[in-house]
C-alpha positions in Angstrom: 102.6 98.5 110.0 105.6 98.8 107.7 106.9 102.0 106.1 110.1 103.3 104.7 112.1 105.1 107.5 115.0 106.8 105.7 117.3 106.8 102.7 121.0 107.0 103.5 123.6 108.8 101.5 127.4 108.9 102.2 128.7 112.4 102.0 132.2 113.8 101.7 131.7 117.2 103.5 129.0 117.0 106.2 128.7 120.8 106.8 128.4 121.5 103.1 125.7 118.7 102.7 123.7 119.9 105.7 123.8 123.5 104.3 122.6 122.2 100.9 119.7 120.1 102.3 118.6 122.7 104.8 119.2 126.1 103.0 118.7 125.1 99.4 116.3 122.1 99.6 114.4 123.4 102.7 114.7 120.4 104.9 115.0 120.6 108.7 117.8 119.1 110.7 116.1 116.6 112.8 118.9 115.0 114.8 122.6 114.1 114.8 124.2 110.9 116.1 127.9 111.1 116.7 129.6 107.7 116.6 133.1 108.7 117.7 134.4 105.3 118.4 133.4 104.0 115.0 134.6 107.2 113.3 131.3 108.3 111.6 128.5 110.8 112.1 124.9 110.4 111.2 122.6 113.4 110.4 118.9 113.0 109.8 117.0 115.6 107.8 113.5 115.9 106.4 110.3 117.9 105.8 108.6 116.4 108.8 109.1 114.4 111.9 110.6 110.9 111.5 107.6 109.4 113.2 105.4 110.6 110.4 107.5 110.5 107.2 110.5 109.1 105.6 113.7 111.2 106.1 117.2 111.5 104.7 120.2 110.1 106.6 123.5 111.6 105.7 126.5 109.5 106.8 129.9 111.1 107.1 132.7 108.7 107.6 135.4 110.8 109.2 138.3 111.5 106.8 136.6 110.1 103.7 136.4 112.9 101.1 135.4 111.0 98.0 133.1 108.1 97.0 132.7 106.1 93.8 128.9 106.5 93.2 128.8 103.6 90.7 126.0 103.2 88.3 123.2 101.7 90.5 122.1 104.9 92.2 119.2 106.7 90.6 117.7 109.6 92.5 115.6 110.8 95.5 112.2 112.2 94.5 110.7 115.2 96.3 107.1 116.4 95.7 106.7 120.2 95.2 103.6 122.4 94.7 105.0 124.8 92.2 108.1 123.4 90.4 108.9 126.6 88.5 108.9 128.7 91.7 110.8 126.0 93.6 113.4 125.8 90.9 113.8 129.6 90.9 114.4 129.6 94.7 116.9 126.7 94.5 118.9 128.5 91.8 118.9 131.8 93.8 120.3 129.9 96.7 123.1 128.4 94.6 121.6 125.1 93.6 122.5 123.5 90.3 120.2 121.6 88.0 121.1 118.7 85.7 117.7 118.9 84.1 115.6 122.0 84.0 111.8 121.9 84.4 110.3 119.7 81.8 107.1 117.7 81.3 107.4 113.9 81.9 106.2 112.1 78.7 103.0 110.2 79.1 102.2 111.8 82.5 100.7 115.0 83.9 103.8 115.7 85.9 106.5 118.3 85.6 110.0 117.2 86.7 113.4 118.7 87.2 116.7 117.4 88.7 118.9 119.2 91.2 122.4 117.9 92.0 123.7 117.9 95.6 127.3 118.7 96.6 128.3 115.0 96.2 126.6 114.6 92.8 123.5 112.9 94.0 120.4 113.6 91.9 117.2 114.9 93.5 114.1 114.8 91.3 111.5 117.5 91.9 108.0 116.4 90.8 104.9 118.6 90.5 101.7 116.8 89.9 99.3 118.9 87.7 
């Protein structure tokens, strides 16, 4: 059986990113893999166990504080039950939105976009 295991993002401040994804986005810290000899740290976060669902891998290259995101990256999508309530909670915790809750044209979905500390876009999707 094939399945997507994880999506990897390079981050400039590991502690700040872990705080964002756990405290603001509600993910759980699943595991950390320190690669001291290669000068990087991997952190895996998600809404469920890696065995059951795709997760997010944060890669921190020690000493790198900035990345050029380029124009190929799009977003990570997260399904939510109540997008208005989820957005309110994210804002209360300090999360910032690049797009407030809005209907997706031609669909029965509501969407919004949250920006993580490195500028990565996370799309929230509520299926009506």
